[in-house]
C-alpha positions in Angstrom: -13.6 9.9 17.5 -17.6 9.6 16.8 -18.6 5.9 16.6 -18.1 4.7 12.9 -19.1 1.7 11.5 -17.6 -0.4 8.8 -20.2 -1.2 6.2 -18.4 -1.9 2.9 -17.6 -5.5 2.0 -14.7 -4.5 -0.2 -11.5 -2.6 0.2 -10.9 -1.2 -3.6 -9.2 2.2 -2.7 -8.6 5.1 -0.5 -10.1 7.7 -2.8 -13.5 5.7 -2.2 -13.2 6.2 1.9 -13.8 8.9 4.4 -11.2 10.2 6.9 -13.2 8.3 9.5 -13.0 5.0 7.8 -9.5 5.3 7.2 -9.0 6.0 11.1 -11.1 2.9 12.1 -8.9 0.6 9.9 -5.7 1.9 11.6 -7.2 1.7 15.1 -8.5 -1.8 14.4 -4.8 -2.5 13.1 -3.5 -1.1 16.5 -5.7 -4.0 18.3 -4.3 -6.7 15.9 -0.5 -5.6 16.2 -0.5 -7.0 19.8 -1.4 -10.3 18.4 1.9 -10.3 16.5 3.7 -10.0 19.9 2.1 -13.3 21.3 3.8 -16.6 21.5 0.9 -18.1 19.5 0.0 -15.2 17.1 -3.3 -16.3 16.2 -6.9 -15.3 16.9 -10.4 -16.8 16.0 -11.7 -13.9 13.9 -12.1 -15.4 10.5 -12.1 -19.1 11.6 -14.1 -21.1 8.8 -13.5 -18.3 6.4 -11.5 -19.0 3.4 -9.2 -16.0 1.8 -7.9 -16.5 -1.8 -4.9 -14.7 -3.0 -5.4 -13.8 -6.7 -2.3 -12.4 -7.9 -1.6 -11.4 -11.5 1.7 -9.5 -11.1 4.8 -10.7 -9.2 4.6 -10.0 -5.4 6.6 -10.9 -2.4 5.8 -8.5 0.3 2.2 -8.0 -0.1 1.1 -11.5 -1.0 3.2 -13.0 2.0 1.7 -10.4 4.2 -2.0 -11.0 3.5 -1.3 -14.8 3.4 0.3 -14.3 7.4 -2.6 -11.6 7.9 -5.3 -14.5 6.9 -3.7 -17.3 8.8 -3.1 -15.2 12.0 -7.2 -14.5 11.9 -7.5 -18.3 11.5 -8.9 -18.3 7.8 -8.0 -20.9 5.5 -5.8 -19.3 2.7 -5.4 -20.4 -1.0 -2.7 -18.8 -3.2 -3.4 -18.9 -7.1 -0.5 -18.3 -9.2 -2.0 -17.2 -12.7 0.7 -18.5 -14.5 -0.1 -22.1 -13.7 -3.9 -21.4 -13.4 -6.9 -21.3 -16.2 -5.8 -17.9 -16.7 -3.1 -19.2 -19.2 -6.0 -21.1 -21.0 -7.9 -17.5 -21.4 -10.2 -17.5 -18.6 -11.2 -14.0 -17.6 -10.9 -12.2 -14.3 -14.6 -12.1 -13.9 -15.1 -15.8 -14.5 -12.2 -16.7 -12.5 -13.8 -14.5 -9.6 -17.2 -16.4 -10.3 -15.6 -19.9 -9.9 -13.7 -18.7 -6.6 -17.4 -17.7 -5.3 -18.8 -20.6 -6.4 -16.2 -22.8 -4.5 -17.5 -21.0 -1.3 -14.3 -18.8 -0.7 -15.5 -15.5 1.2 -12.8 -13.1 0.3 -10.7 -12.6 -2.8 -7.5 -10.6 -2.4 -6.5 -9.6 -6.1 -3.5 -7.9 -7.7 -3.8 -7.0 -11.3 -1.8 -5.2 -13.9 -5.0 -3.1 -15.0 -6.2 -0.4 -13.2 -9.9 -0.8 -12.1 -9.7 -4.7 -12.1 -10.6 -5.0 -8.3 -13.6 -2.5 -8.9 -15.0 -4.3 -12.1 -14.5 -7.6 -9.8 -16.1 -6.6 -6.9 -19.2 -5.6 -9.2 -19.7 -9.2 -10.4 -19.4 -11.3 -7.4 -21.1 -11.1 -3.9 -18.0 -12.0 -2.0 -15.4 -9.4 -0.4 -12.6 -8.1 -2.7 -9.7 -6.5 -1.4 -7.4 -4.6 -3.8 -3.9 -5.7 -3.6 -2.5 -3.3 -6.3 -4.2 -2.4 -9.6 -2.0 -1.0 -12.5 -1.2 2.6 -11.5 -4.3 3.1 -9.9 -4.0 2.2 -6.1 -2.3 0.0 -3.5 -4.6 0.8 -0.7 -3.0 -1.5 1.9 0.4 -0.2 1.4 -0.8 3.2 2.1 -2.5 2.2 5.2 0.6 0.5 6.6 2.7 3.5 5.8 0.1 5.8 7.7 0.1 3.3 10.4 4.0 3.4 10.7 4.0 7.3 10.7 1.4 7.5 13.4 3.4 4.9 15.3 6.4 6.9 15.0 5.3 10.4 15.3 1.9 10.3 17.4 -0.3 11.8 14.5 -0.8 12.4 11.0 -2.8 15.7 10.8 -0.1 18.5 10.3 3.0 16.3 9.3 4.9 17.0 6.2 5.5 14.0 4.0 7.6 14.2 0.8 6.9 11.4 -1.8 10.1 11.0 -4.1 10.5 9.1 -7.4 8.4 7.5 -10.1 5.1 9.3 -9.1 3.6 8.8 -12.6 3.7 5.2 -12.4 3.1 4.9 -8.7 0.0 3.4 -7.2 1.6 3.9 -3.8 2.1 7.3 -4.5 -1.9 7.7 -5.3 -3.2 6.0 -2.3 -0.9 7.7 0.0 -1.9 11.0 -1.4 -5.4 10.2 -0.9 -4.8 8.8 2.6 -2.7 11.5 4.0 -4.5 14.4 2.7 -7.8 13.2 4.2 -5.9 12.6 7.6 -4.5 16.2 7.3 -0.9 15.8 6.3 0.8 18.2 4.2 2.4 16.2 1.1 4.8 17.3 -1.5 5.7 15.1 -4.6 9.0 15.3 -6.2 10.0 13.9 -9.4 11.6 14.8 -12.7 9.2 16.6 -14.9 8.3 13.7 -17.1 7.7 11.3 -14.1 5.2 14.1 -12.6 1.5 13.2 -13.8 -0.1 16.2 -15.2 -3.0 17.6 -12.9 -1.5 16.0 -9.7 -1.9 19.5 -7.9 -5.7 18.9 -8.1 -5.1 16.1 -5.5 -3.9 18.8 -3.0 -0.1 18.2 -3.1 2.5 20.6 -3.5 4.8 19.8 -6.7 8.5 20.2 -7.3 11.3 19.0 -9.3 13.9 20.0 -6.6 15.0 17.3 -4.3 16.7 19.8 -1.9 13.5 21.7 -1.5 11.5 18.5 -1.2 13.6 17.3 2.1 13.8 20.5 3.5 10.7 20.7 5.8 9.9 17.0 5.3 9.1 15.0 8.4 9.0 11.9 6.5 10.1 11.0 2.9 8.6 7.9 1.1 11.2 7.1 -1.6 9.4 5.2 -4.4 11.0 2.4 -6.6 12.1 3.7 -10.0 10.2 1.6 -12.5 12.8 1.2 -15.1 10.7 -1.7 -16.9 8.5 0.8 -17.9 9.3 4.2 -20.0 11.6 5.4 -17.2 14.5 3.8 -19.0 14.3 6.3 -21.9 14.6 9.2 -19.8 17.2 8.0 -17.5 19.1 5.6 -19.7 22.0 5.6 -17.0 20.4 4.6 -13.7 23.1 6.7 -11.9 22.3 9.9 -13.2 19.0 9.4 -11.4 20.6 8.6 -8.2 23.1 11.8 -8.9 19.9 14.0 -9.0 17.2 12.5 -6.8 19.0 9.7 -4.9 18.3 10.0 -0.9 22.1 9.9 0.2 23.9 10.5 3.4 24.6 14.1 2.1 21.4 14.9 1.7 20.1 13.8 4.7 22.7 16.0 6.6 20.8 19.2 5.3 17.1 17.6 6.2 15.6 17.6 9.6 17.8 15.4 12.0 14.9 12.9 12.9 13.6 12.6 9.3 11.8 9.3 8.6 12.9 7.5 5.8 10.2 5.0 4.1 10.1 2.7 1.1 7.5 0.3 -0.1 9.9 -2.1 -1.4 11.4 -3.7 -3.4 14.3 -1.4 -3.2 16.7 -0.4 -5.9 19.8 0.4 -3.7 22.1 3.1 -5.4 19.6 4.0 -7.5 16.6 5.7 -5.6 18.3 5.3 -2.2 22.0 4.5 -0.6 22.4 1.3 1.1 23.7 3.6 4.2 20.4 5.5 4.3 18.0 2.4 3.7 19.8 0.8 6.8 20.4 3.7 9.0 18.4 4.4 12.1 16.2 7.0 10.8 15.0 4.1 8.3 11.4 2.5 9.2 11.3 0.2 6.1 11.1 -3.2 8.1 8.9 -1.7 10.3 6.6 -1.0 7.6 6.7 -4.6 6.3 6.1 -5.7 10.2 3.0 -3.5 10.2 1.8 -4.4 7.1 0.5 -7.7 8.8 -1.6 -5.8 11.2 -3.0 -3.5 8.9 -4.0 -6.3 6.4 -5.7 -8.3 9.5 -7.7 -5.1 10.1 -9.0 -5.1 6.5 -9.8 -8.6 6.0 -11.5 -8.6 9.5 -13.6 -5.6 8.8 -14.7 -6.6 5.0 -15.6 -10.1 6.2 -17.6 -8.2 9.2 -19.4 -6.3 6.8 -20.3 -8.8 4.5 -21.5 -11.2 7.3 -23.6 -8.4 8.6 -25.0 -7.2 5.3 -26.3 -10.9 4.7 -28.3 -11.2 8.0 
């Protein structure tokens, strides 16, 4: 790959990145993964830096993964739970961000229920902003760790067939994966009931089907999305078992797919709704590998945005 320099102080979404920038993140993550195998899992890359996790939505994997990533880079980490912060008193996201900046933090990792919130925040602060998921828009580090896991298993991204199944309409994970996978040359198919397929998604260079058997037929990997029944999906499937019968990833369906099909899921898993327990735990599943790889990927992101900000300040 030609020499590529990372020059962005923020990571806001994969839509805004080039193929070469995505590849640079994945290569950097590969070098950081070795750190996770050491007895002392720490390097001094962000010593003296402060990372603030600002989460307006519940999170387990993403928040803990970012915290571990920052600590393994030797950064100081502050976690802000918005339900016990000044947000409850009416403080805006921008004011919160500016106060964090005034406290001399270096990076804000933000998860927000409103699409575009990290982009807006990045325009109003000079410190780095990393998108940890915004509304239905994007979840870039989840897609990056998904691609990292695929490349680790298959040796490449270009030319592979990836199927994304589930609640496409409400999924920021799906959007980020589509942006990233297609830029790296993968063939992407989305599969869902008609009411859960966004209008015009074909313009993102994906194949669309409502037939789960067709979607799995030629797939090298399937990324199974969580059904977001807390949204209006409940009206479409009042009995959750109906979704499982029509679209759930089961052992029987795996028998008709490629024998080495890779099973992925961003979590949290709804067992018996979008995926059978025996499939989630089978040898073809890389779900826990995704979680592990998330640390190296987020280490890479934090390192790159911090480095770019420092260089731009010189």
